[in-house]
N, C-alpha and C positions, 0 to 999 in steps of 0.2 A: 727767374724761376720758370721752368717749363710746366705746363699742365701734364699730368701723367695718369695712366692706368696701371695699377699694380695687381698682378694676377699670379698667384702661387698656389695652385690647387692640389699639389702633391701632399698626400698623407704621409707624414714622417713617423715611423715607429722606431724609437731609439732606445737602446739599452742592451744589457748582457743576454737576455733571453728573447730578443726581438724576433729572431728568425722562426721561433716556434709558431708565430702567427701567420706564416706565409700562406698556408692553404685557405684559411679563413679570409685573408685579404684578397687572394685571387678570386674566390667565390663572390666576395663583396662587389668586386668590380667586373663581374660578368664572365670570368674565364672558365671554360669547360675543358679545353684541350690546349696545353701550354707548350711552347718552345722554350726550353731552358737553354739559354745561350751563355757561353762562358769562354774563357781564354785558354791559357796553357795548362800546365800540370798542377799549378799551386792549388786550384780549387779542388782537385782530386786528392792531392797529397794531404791537405788540411782536413779532409773529411767533410768539408762544407757542402760540396756538390752532392755527395751521397745523402747527407742529412736533408738537404732541400728536396731532393727527389723522393726520399722516404716520406717526408712530411706531406708532399703532394699526393703520394700514393695512399697514405693513411686517410687523407681527406677526400678520397674518391675522385681525384682529378687526374685525367690522362695527361701524359707528357711525352715529348720526345726531346732529344738533346742535340746540340750542335756546338762543338768547341772549335778552338783554333784561332780565336781573335788575337791579334798582335797589336802592340803599340802602333799608332797611326793606322787604324783599322782599314782593311782592304775592301774595295768594292766587290772583288770576285767572291769573297766569302759571303758578303751580304746577298749577292745574287744567288749563291747556292742556297742560302737560307730562305730566300723568297720562293724558290722552286720547291723546297722541302715543305714549307708551310702550306703552300697551295695544294700539294699532293696529299698531305696528311690532314688537312682541314683544321689547322691551328687557328685559334681565335684570340690568343693572348700570348705575349712575349715577356719572359722573365729573364732579365739580365743578372747574372751572378758574376760580379767582378767590379772593375773600375770604369772610368769614363770611356775607354775604348770599346769595352763590351756594350755599354749602354748606347753609345753612338751607333755601333753596328746594329744593335737591336732596333733603334729608331729607323735606320735606313731600311731594314727588313720590313718593319711595320708599315712604312710608306709604300714599299714596293709591292707587297702582297695585294694591296687595294688599288694599285695604279696600273693602268693598262699598258702604258708605254715603258720606256727605259728609265729606271729609277734615277740614273745619273743625270737625266735631264732636269730633275728637280733641283739638284745641287748646282747645275749650270745656270739655273734661273730661266730655263726654257719652258718649264711647266710648273703648275701649282697643284698640289694634291688637294683633293676634296675631303678625303677621310683617310684613316689609318687604323691598324690594329692597336689596341691598348698595350702600353708598355709599363713595366714596373721593374724595380731593381732590388737586389740584395747586395749592398755596397761593400766592397772589400778594400778598395784603394781610394781614399779621399784625395781629390785633386781637381778633376775637371768640373765638378759641380753639375754634371749632366743629369744626376739623379733628381734634380729639381728644376733644371733649366729648359728652355725651349729650343736649345741649339744641339746640333750634331755635326760632326766633321768626319769626312770619309776621304780616303786616298785611292785614286784610280791608278793602278800600276801602269797602265798605258799612258806614258808621258810623265809619270810621277807627279800627278796633279792632286793637290790636297785642297778640298773645298768644304766650306761650312754652309749649313742651311738652318734657318730658324723659323719655327712655327709653333704657336702656343699649344696647338693640339698634340704636340709631341711631349709635353710635360708629363713625366711618369705619373701613373695613378697612385703609386705608393713607393716609398723608399724605406727599406729595412736597414738599420744602421747599428751594428754591434761593434764598438771600438775594440773589443778583444780580437776581432778578426784582422786587425791591422798590426798586431804585435810583431808579426814575423816579416813585415815589410823591410827590405834592405834599406840601409841609410840613404843611399843615393836616390832611391825611389821615393822615400819619405821627403827628402829635401826638394826634389823636383816637383813633387805634389804640392808642397807648401808654396813653392815659387809660383806655380800655376794659379793656385787659388788667390794668392796675393795680387797677381797680375790681373785677375778678373776684377778685383776691386780697383786697382790702379788704372785700368783702362777706363773706368767710369770717373775716378777721382780727378784725373788730369783733364780739366774741362775749362771752358770760358765762363761757365755758369757758377758764380760765386755766392749765390743768395739762397741756396737751400741748405741752411746751416746744419740742420739735424741729420740730413743724409751724409754730409761731410763728416760730422762727428761720429756717426756709425761706421763709416768707412775707415776712419783713423783708428777706431777701437778694434775693428777686425784686423787691420794691419799690425797694430802693436801686439795684439794677443797671439797672432800667428808667429811673429818674431820670437816671442818668449817661448811658446810651446814647442817650436821645432828644436830648439837647443835642449830642452828638457827631454824630449823623446829620443834625440840622437844620443844623449847620455844614458838614458834608461828606456829602452824600447818597450818595456812593459808598464810604463807609467800610464795607467788607465785614465786618470784625470786629464792629463795633457793630450793623450790620444783622442779623448772625447772632444776636447776643444778643437783639435784639428779636423776631426770628422764633421762636426757641426759647422766649423768655419768654412769648409769647402762648399757646403750647401748655401750658407748665408752669402758667401762671396759671389755666387752666380745665380741666385734666384731672383735677382732684380732689385732687392732691397737697397743695396748700396748705390743704386743709380736713379732712385726716384727723384724726379724734378730737375734732372740735369741731363746734358748731352753726353754721350759716351764716345770713345775714340776708336779703339780696336786696331790701330795701325800696327802696334807691336805684334799682335796676334797674326795679322795678315802677312806681315814681313816674315814672321817665324814659320808660317805654314810652308813657305817655299824652301826654307832650310830643312824642315822635316821631309818635304816631298823629295828633295834632291839627295839628302844624306841619311834619311831615316833615323834622325836623332830623337832623343827624349824631348817631348814638347816643352816641359818646364825648363829644362836646361837650355833649350833654344831661346826661350823667352829671356832668360837671364843674359844670354850672349848678345841679344839685340837691344834690350831696353836702355842701357846706359847711353848708347850712341843716339838712339831716338830721343832720349831726354835732353841731351845736349843740343841736338839739332832744333828742337821745338821749344825749349824752355822760355824763350823770350816772348812767345805768344801769350803766356800768362805767368810772368815771372813770380808774382806773389803766391801763386799756387805751389810752385816748386819751393819757395821759401817756407811756406806753411808745412809742406811735406817734410822738409829738412828738420824743422824745429819740432813739430808735433809727432812725427812718426820716427824719425831717425835720431832724435835727441841732439841735434846740432845747435849750439848757441846762436842766437839771432844777432848778427852784426847789422844793426839798423843803418849803418853808413855804407854798407856794401851788400845789397840784396843779391846781386849776381854771384858774389863770392859765397854767400850763405847757401844759395841754390846749388852751386857747384859742390860745396861740401856735403850737401845732402845726397847728391848722386854718388860721390866718392864713398860716403858711408854705406850706401846701398851696395856698391861694388864690394866693400869689405864684408858686408853681411853675406853676399853670395859666395865669396871665397870661403868664409867661415863655415858654411854649411855644405861646401863641396861643389858649388855651382860655378860654371865659367862666366867670364864677363866679356868675352869676344868670341868670334867664330873660330879662330885658330885654337883656342883652348877647348872649344866645343868639339871640333872634328879631328883635332890632333895634327893638322897640317895647314899650310897656307891655302887660301881659296883664290882661284884664278880670276882674272878680269872677265874671261868668257863665262865662268860660272855665275859671277855677279850679274852679268848682262842677261843671262838666261833666267835667273831668279827675278830680276826686274821685269823682264818681258812677261813672265807668268803672273807676277803679282799685279801688274797693270793691265792684265787681260789683253796682251798684244798692244799695249800703249793706248788703250781706250778707256781705262778706268783709273780712278783715284782711290785713296784710302785715307782714313783718319778724319778727325773732326776738330781737334784742338788746332792743328795745322793740316789743311788738306794737302796730302802728298801726291804730287804728280810723279811720273816715271823717273824724271831726273832727280827728284828728291829721294825716292826709294833707292836709287843707285848710289847716291851720296851717303845715305845711312849705312847701306851694306858695306861700302868702302871704309867708312869710319869704324865699323864693327869688325873689320877683318882681323885686327890684332897684330 
């Protein structure tokens, strides 16, 4: 069991009328002039953007807006936001949207207070000393960025997707109204659940087997998300199950399911190169990579994969064949992915065969020009990354 610090300072305001508190919350955390950052047209069409801006105005809070965030949020828009915030004297950033909008907001918040190129922070060349406060009105549960210390940004120059984590980027508050998720398309709902489950699975698959309560919590989150996603795909306006998913996304990535254990994150890092190269939906990319990663590493802690098969995927435990039980657990996960419309290999993900040259390029980027490893359950070198990509090609 590892010693650990658990830090989750975000104030969560959850419920059907939660956005009504936005102005009071901004004031509570020191905001006087706000950048309202959002994505495409859905925030406008739904009326949520106008409502949030109206509430800020009623509360006497100045604001400006910047839209245009896309999945796999782009560095160029964040740089535009940095310049805008400096010009307008913004002191608080409010993300209205999902993980991509929140991640872009975090990048802007770093950049406004940083004298150099904000991309250097994501490259690991610089460490920020301070940042603007960030908060969110969540509309797409998936990334967990509304409570986490992480953000991921894509640099269009070279199609490089990198993440950076710092506790000071944990949002000050997160407003969560499950009704705002009723109109999410089925594919986006399924990809979001896949992402949040993977946030827990990246922590679950570890060599640390002695923090039982953390493992119990992780399994409960995974089982609940499995049940809830089928219910909302059947009835998109099932408030009860939409609420499970919305809260599940936060719990899956606020650190709770990783207390006292080592986490892995190899699947995420491998997937980042898929997103960078093909601009695919992140959750779907994770589904395409995970089965091959699991088969490649499962003997590093076979009992963990057996436990996952039995306790999460409801596979009968064949005590005479632990490897067979573990494999059946992976197969059950593949069936689950297909049942909710997710791919299980790269060909299904991108709709075509991936070339050896493309695999080599993803391997080069994932290994930082063959200088870096990833993963913890099994530390993956460049040759391991390439083998997993080839296993996952389909």
